[in-house]
C-alpha positions as a printed NumPy array, in Angstrom:
array([[124.812, 128.786, 126.027],
       [121.661, 130.658, 124.993],
       [118.318, 129.508, 126.365],
       [115.747, 128.747, 123.694],
       [112.171, 129.277, 124.872],
       [109.434, 127.22 , 123.35 ],
       [106.897, 129.232, 121.39 ],
       [103.65 , 129.72 , 123.26 ],
       [100.871, 127.731, 121.672],
       [ 98.05 , 129.903, 120.337],
       [ 94.781, 129.833, 122.263],
       [ 92.249, 127.484, 120.747],
       [ 89.177, 129.22 , 122.177],
       [ 88.015, 132.48 , 123.765],
       [ 85.444, 133.184, 126.443],
       [ 83.236, 136.154, 125.713],
       [ 79.98 , 137.621, 126.925],
       [ 77.195, 137.552, 124.362],
       [ 73.802, 139.055, 123.627],
       [ 71.427, 136.288, 122.591],
       [ 67.859, 136.547, 121.395],
       [ 65.672, 133.789, 122.854],
       [ 62.054, 132.945, 122.304],
       [ 60.358, 131.973, 125.557],
       [ 57.701, 129.297, 125.279],
       [ 55.556, 129.704, 128.391],
       [ 53.583, 126.538, 129.046],
       [ 50.054, 126.869, 130.396],
       [ 49.381, 123.144, 130.32 ],
       [ 51.29 , 119.895, 130.836],
       [ 49.025, 118.135, 128.328],
       [ 51.304, 117.677, 125.329],
       [ 48.415, 116.499, 123.146],
       [ 46.623, 119.789, 123.756],
       [ 49.858, 121.661, 123.111],
       [ 50.422, 119.8  , 119.826],
       [ 46.859, 120.604, 118.773],
       [ 47.313, 124.313, 119.497],
       [ 50.649, 124.454, 117.687],
       [ 49.045, 122.854, 114.636],
       [ 46.09 , 125.243, 114.838],
       [ 48.34 , 128.28 , 115.207],
       [ 51.125, 127.479, 112.753],
       [ 49.671, 124.695, 110.605],
       [ 52.192, 123.539, 108.041],
       [ 54.298, 126.704, 108.436],
       [ 57.289, 124.882, 109.863],
       [ 59.562, 127.674, 108.629],
       [ 58.007, 130.203, 111.013],
       [ 60.991, 129.501, 113.252],
       [ 64.4  , 128.968, 111.713],
       [ 66.483, 127.226, 114.356],
       [ 65.548, 129.845, 116.959],
       [ 66.804, 129.137, 120.471],
       [ 63.992, 128.413, 122.911],
       [ 63.673, 128.833, 126.674],
       [ 60.816, 126.785, 128.161],
       [ 59.107, 128.71 , 130.952],
       [ 57.356, 126.463, 133.479],
       [ 56.265, 129.07 , 136.019],
       [ 52.575, 128.74 , 135.133],
       [ 52.577, 124.937, 135.539],
       [ 55.059, 124.669, 138.421],
       [ 52.295, 123.931, 140.961],
       [ 50.951, 120.9  , 139.117],
       [ 51.904, 117.385, 140.17 ],
       [ 51.7  , 116.124, 136.591],
       [ 54.974, 114.913, 135.125],
       [ 56.24 , 116.536, 131.928],
       [ 57.821, 114.402, 129.239],
       [ 60.576, 116.823, 128.219],
       [ 61.957, 114.483, 125.577],
       [ 58.571, 114.477, 123.839],
       [ 58.145, 118.208, 124.448],
       [ 61.473, 119.13 , 122.861],
       [ 60.763, 116.8  , 119.937],
       [ 57.403, 118.527, 119.427],
       [ 58.978, 121.999, 119.406],
       [ 61.708, 120.842, 117.03 ],
       [ 59.002, 119.926, 114.505],
       [ 58.514, 123.682, 114.159],
       [ 62.261, 124.297, 113.883],
       [ 62.55 , 125.567, 117.442],
       [ 65.66 , 124.522, 119.357],
       [ 64.935, 124.158, 123.109],
       [ 68.089, 124.851, 125.119],
       [ 67.01 , 125.923, 128.613],
       [ 64.126, 125.607, 131.075],
       [ 63.175, 127.882, 133.946],
       [ 60.602, 128.475, 136.642],
       [ 59.538, 124.874, 137.279],
       [ 59.274, 122.85 , 140.463],
       [ 62.311, 120.937, 141.675],
       [ 60.975, 117.718, 140.094],
       [ 60.225, 119.473, 136.8  ],
       [ 63.662, 121.07 , 136.642],
       [ 65.315, 117.744, 137.44 ],
       [ 63.374, 116.13 , 134.589],
       [ 64.327, 118.997, 132.279],
       [ 68.016, 118.596, 133.107],
       [ 67.753, 114.833, 132.573],
       [ 66.397, 115.56 , 129.088],
       [ 69.455, 117.679, 128.288],
       [ 68.06 , 121.148, 128.966],
       [ 70.078, 123.644, 130.95 ],
       [ 68.5  , 125.464, 133.89 ],
       [ 68.254, 129.175, 133.168],
       [ 68.947, 131.437, 136.153],
       [ 66.251, 134.   , 136.84 ],
       [ 68.557, 136.876, 135.812],
       [ 69.353, 135.377, 132.42 ],
       [ 65.852, 135.373, 130.97 ],
       [ 62.713, 137.241, 131.818],
       [ 59.233, 136.738, 130.445],
       [ 57.57 , 139.876, 129.17 ],
       [ 53.864, 139.657, 129.942],
       [ 50.878, 140.476, 127.804],
       [ 48.581, 138.855, 125.297],
       [ 50.096, 137.706, 122.029],
       [ 47.431, 139.278, 119.86 ],
       [ 43.769, 140.11 , 119.564],
       [ 41.636, 137.034, 119.062],
       [ 44.43 , 134.754, 120.213],
       [ 43.821, 131.005, 120.618],
       [ 42.544, 129.628, 123.981],
       [ 44.501, 129.244, 127.185],
       [ 46.183, 125.985, 126.191],
       [ 48.25 , 127.865, 123.599],
       [ 51.941, 128.498, 123.82 ],
       [ 52.75 , 132.106, 124.734],
       [ 55.975, 132.716, 122.855],
       [ 57.656, 135.912, 123.891],
       [ 60.643, 137.258, 122.058],
       [ 63.229, 137.564, 124.788],
       [ 66.401, 139.395, 125.326],
       [ 69.851, 138.834, 126.69 ],
       [ 72.633, 137.311, 128.727],
       [ 74.088, 140.395, 130.441],
       [ 77.803, 141.147, 130.28 ],
       [ 79.649, 141.925, 133.513],
       [ 80.754, 145.542, 133.954],
       [ 83.01 , 147.258, 136.449],
       [ 81.479, 148.601, 139.64 ],
       [ 81.806, 152.273, 138.703],
       [ 79.187, 153.779, 136.437],
       [ 80.19 , 153.878, 132.791],
       [ 78.932, 156.541, 130.37 ],
       [ 76.293, 155.216, 127.992],
       [ 77.485, 155.045, 124.382],
       [ 75.757, 157.29 , 121.891],
       [ 72.978, 155.606, 119.945],
       [ 74.099, 154.621, 116.458],
       [ 71.816, 154.114, 113.468],
       [ 72.66 , 151.158, 111.229],
       [ 71.852, 151.386, 107.513],
       [ 71.319, 148.381, 105.233],
       [ 70.907, 149.12 , 101.526],
       [ 70.915, 145.585, 100.123],
       [ 68.026, 143.08 , 100.085],
       [ 67.961, 140.623, 102.984],
       [ 67.337, 137.031, 101.914],
       [ 65.763, 134.212, 103.904],
       [ 68.053, 133.144, 106.742],
       [ 69.879, 136.478, 106.989],
       [ 69.73 , 138.392, 110.287],
       [ 70.767, 141.98 , 111.038],
       [ 70.964, 143.391, 114.576],
       [ 71.37 , 147.122, 115.312],
       [ 72.821, 147.093, 118.816],
       [ 72.095, 150.183, 120.872],
       [ 70.268, 152.116, 118.172],
       [ 67.898, 152.161, 115.2  ],
       [ 67.962, 150.034, 112.069],
       [ 67.132, 151.522, 108.662],
       [ 66.681, 149.096, 105.754],
       [ 66.429, 150.514, 102.237],
       [ 65.641, 147.246, 100.452],
       [ 63.252, 144.328, 100.749],
       [ 63.339, 142.105, 103.844],
       [ 62.406, 138.718, 102.422],
       [ 60.328, 136.039, 104.123],
       [ 62.593, 134.195, 106.564],
       [ 64.954, 137.152, 107.073],
       [ 65.127, 138.92 , 110.436],
       [ 65.764, 142.558, 111.362],
       [ 66.394, 143.407, 115.024],
       [ 67.119, 146.712, 116.757],
       [ 67.419, 147.913, 120.328],
       [ 65.664, 151.026, 119.039],
       [ 63.296, 151.493, 116.087],
       [ 63.129, 149.452, 112.885],
       [ 62.531, 151.344, 109.626],
       [ 62.043, 149.386, 106.385],
       [ 61.539, 151.606, 103.33 ],
       [ 60.584, 148.621, 101.197],
       [ 58.448, 145.483, 101.597],
       [ 58.872, 143.946, 105.052],
       [ 58.053, 140.245, 104.656],
       [ 60.284, 138.647, 107.286],
       [ 60.538, 139.129, 111.033],
       [ 60.972, 142.546, 112.643],
       [ 61.941, 143.002, 116.304],
       [ 62.197, 146.505, 117.802],
       [ 63.096, 147.394, 121.377],
       [ 64.961, 144.091, 121.653],
       [ 66.29 , 144.919, 125.12 ],
       [ 62.962, 146.124, 126.483],
       [ 62.47 , 149.627, 125.042],
       [ 58.674, 149.969, 125.085],
       [ 58.835, 153.257, 123.14 ],
       [ 60.396, 151.608, 120.088],
       [ 58.392, 151.308, 116.87 ],
       [ 58.439, 149.439, 113.577],
       [ 57.827, 151.283, 110.302],
       [ 57.482, 149.819, 106.82 ],
       [ 56.556, 151.211, 103.421],
       [ 54.894, 147.858, 102.658],
       [ 53.893, 145.908, 105.77 ],
       [ 53.745, 142.156, 105.077],
       [ 55.715, 140.893, 108.084],
       [ 55.53 , 137.273, 109.199],
       [ 56.383, 138.33 , 112.773],
       [ 56.482, 141.668, 114.558],
       [ 57.711, 142.301, 118.089],
       [ 58.286, 145.266, 120.367],
       [ 59.932, 144.878, 123.793],
       [ 59.175, 141.172, 123.844],
       [ 55.492, 141.286, 122.9  ],
       [ 54.88 , 139.671, 119.553],
       [ 52.402, 138.74 , 116.852],
       [ 53.057, 136.169, 114.157],
       [ 51.427, 134.044, 111.501],
       [ 48.136, 135.138, 109.991],
       [ 47.535, 137.525, 112.905],
       [ 50.792, 139.439, 112.45 ],
       [ 49.361, 141.946, 109.982],
       [ 45.595, 142.396, 109.526],
       [ 44.354, 141.921, 105.971],
       [ 43.29 , 145.565, 105.697],
       [ 46.873, 146.727, 106.363],
       [ 48.796, 144.094, 104.439],
       [ 50.899, 145.651, 101.704],
       [ 50.296, 149.198, 102.924],
       [ 52.594, 151.721, 104.64 ],
       [ 52.145, 151.052, 108.346],
       [ 53.706, 151.417, 111.757],
       [ 53.65 , 149.21 , 114.854],
       [ 53.751, 150.601, 118.371],
       [ 53.149, 149.324, 121.869],
       [ 50.126, 150.568, 123.772],
       [ 50.177, 149.1  , 127.268],
       [ 50.241, 145.326, 126.774],
       [ 48.978, 145.453, 123.193],
       [ 50.661, 145.83 , 119.821],
       [ 48.892, 148.458, 117.719],
       [ 49.229, 148.502, 113.919],
       [ 48.264, 151.682, 112.101],
       [ 48.297, 152.722, 108.469],
       [ 50.566, 155.652, 107.662],
       [ 48.999, 158.16 , 105.316],
       [ 51.078, 160.753, 103.521]])
C-alpha cells in the first residue's frame, strides 16, 4: 500500500537582515516643556517634516541626571511631528527600565551610533533636539573576508512624489526628474538631482564622509551627509535656494556652495 505524505505547509514568514534608516533624537534635557518649546520653535507647524520616520531616542547626554523621564509623554510629543519612537539607548538603568515600560525597545550599542557635530550654523540653544540621520542594523557575514561588490549607480528618470523613497545601496543615485516635497532620496554614495530637489536628500548613508549632494535647483527640505543634517528653514540658505548647488562635509560642518558653469 503506497504511503501518502502530507504536503508541507508553506512558510508564513521569513527572517531576514535589513538595512534601516533611523533618526536619532539625542536629548540634552529631561525637561519636556523645554523640549516641546524647542520643537515648536524649530519646526513650527511643519508637522510633515517627518513622515512616519523611525526614531531612536539617545539618552547618553542625560544619563547622569536623577530626574525621571516621562517616556509616554515624550513619545506622544515626538509623534505630534510624525516621528515614530521605537528604541532608546544610552540611558541609566532606571531610564532604560522606564523606556521599556513605555514600550520602547533597548537598542544595543552596535545597532545604532550617533554621529557627532552641530546640526547647522546658528542652531537653536542647547535644549534643542539633535536629530542625526542614522544608519543600519548590520547583517551577519561569514568569518572569511568577502570581496566588496562593485559600486552601482542607480538612475531614476521619473518624478518622485511626496511619500516616495529611493535608496541606492552601495553606490550613487542619479535622479533626472523633480524630487517633490516629502519625497526622499538616499544613497550610500553621492546624490545627483538634475532637476529641482525639494524633498529630503541623504548621501553617505552608511557613513561615507566624502559623499556629496548635487542639484540643478537646490530647494531641499532636509540634507544629510554621513549622519550630519540640516533641515527646515536652515537647510538651504536663501541666497542659494533655487540655484545649482552642491553639499559637502567639511569636518563637522555641512557646506553648501553654488555651482557655476
